[in-house]
C-alpha positions in Angstrom: 11.9 -4.4 -4.4 12.0 -5.4 -8.4 10.5 -1.9 -8.2 13.6 0.1 -5.4 15.3 -2.1 -7.4 14.7 -0.1 -11.2 14.9 3.4 -9.5 18.1 3.0 -8.1 19.8 1.6 -11.1 18.7 5.0 -12.5 20.4 6.9 -9.2 23.2 8.0 -11.3 26.6 7.3 -10.0 27.2 11.0 -11.0 25.6 11.8 -8.3 27.2 10.0 -5.6 30.9 11.0 -7.2 29.7 14.9 -7.1 28.2 14.5 -3.6 31.6 12.8 -2.2 33.5 15.0 -4.2 32.4 18.2 -1.9 32.8 15.8 1.1 29.6 14.6 2.2 29.8 11.2 4.1 28.0 8.2 3.0 24.9 9.1 5.2 24.1 12.5 4.1 24.4 10.9 0.1 22.4 8.6 1.3 19.5 11.6 2.6 20.7 14.5 -0.1 21.1 11.7 -3.5 19.2 8.5 -3.1 16.7 9.2 -1.6 15.2 11.5 -3.5 16.4 9.7 -6.5 14.1 6.8 -5.7 10.7 9.0 -4.0 8.8 8.3 -6.8 8.9 5.2 -6.5 8.8 4.8 -2.7 5.0 6.7 -3.7 4.2 4.3 -6.0 5.1 0.9 -3.4 3.3 3.0 -1.2 -0.1 4.0 -3.3 0.3 0.0 -4.1 0.0 -1.4 -0.5 -2.5 0.1 0.1 -4.6 -0.5 -1.9 -3.6 -4.9 -1.3 -4.5 -3.5 2.3 -8.0 -3.0 1.2 -8.8 -6.4 -0.3 -7.2 -7.9 2.7 -10.3 -11.3 3.6 -9.7 -14.3 4.5 -6.5 -13.6 7.4 -8.7 -11.5 9.3 -11.3 -13.2 9.0 -10.3 -16.2 10.0 -8.0 -14.2 13.2 -11.4 -12.7 14.0 -13.9 -15.4 13.7 -16.2 -13.4 11.1 -16.9 -10.8 13.3 -13.7 -7.8 12.6 -12.0 -7.8 15.7 -13.2 -6.2 18.4 -16.3 -3.2 18.5 -15.5 -4.2 14.7 -11.6 -2.3 14.9 -10.3 -4.8 12.7 -13.4 -5.1 9.6 -11.9 -4.6 6.2 -13.6 -3.5 2.9 -14.6 -6.8 1.5 -15.5 -7.8 5.2 -18.0 -5.2 4.9 -19.7 -6.0 2.2 -19.7 -9.4 3.1 -21.9 -8.2 6.3 -24.2 -5.5 4.0 -25.1 -8.7 1.5 -25.4 -10.9 3.2 -29.0 -13.5 4.3 -32.2 -11.7 2.7 -31.9 -8.8 3.7 -29.2 -7.8 3.2 -28.5 -4.6 2.0 -27.4 -5.5 -1.3 -27.3 -2.2 -3.3 -24.2 -0.3 -0.7 -23.0 -3.9 -1.5 -22.8 -3.4 -4.6 -21.3 0.0 -5.1 -19.2 -1.0 -2.2 -17.8 -3.9 -5.0 -17.3 -0.9 -7.5 -15.4 1.3 -5.6 -12.7 -1.7 -4.6 -12.5 -2.3 -8.2 -12.4 1.0 -9.6 -9.8 1.6 -7.2 -7.6 -2.0 -9.4 
């Protein structure tokens, strides 16, 4: 919300006033003036949310019993790393590579 507030603060009132003078209603001003003004912030928020969604572990682990749901459909990146690194016969090289990949996204 702070990112959106900052983006809305940069949106000039002159554009809204000009659109209102041209006869645009509130909904048209929203879609034609406000949304293009905050499009960059919307992209930033989308990337941040996607990265944080990859880092989810405890909620999914507790709700699915550590198995990742039916057929592994709810398996997250962190749970995948844990599965590959588990036990003496685990594939630690692959788990390490996944960990570095996950770290590089942050």
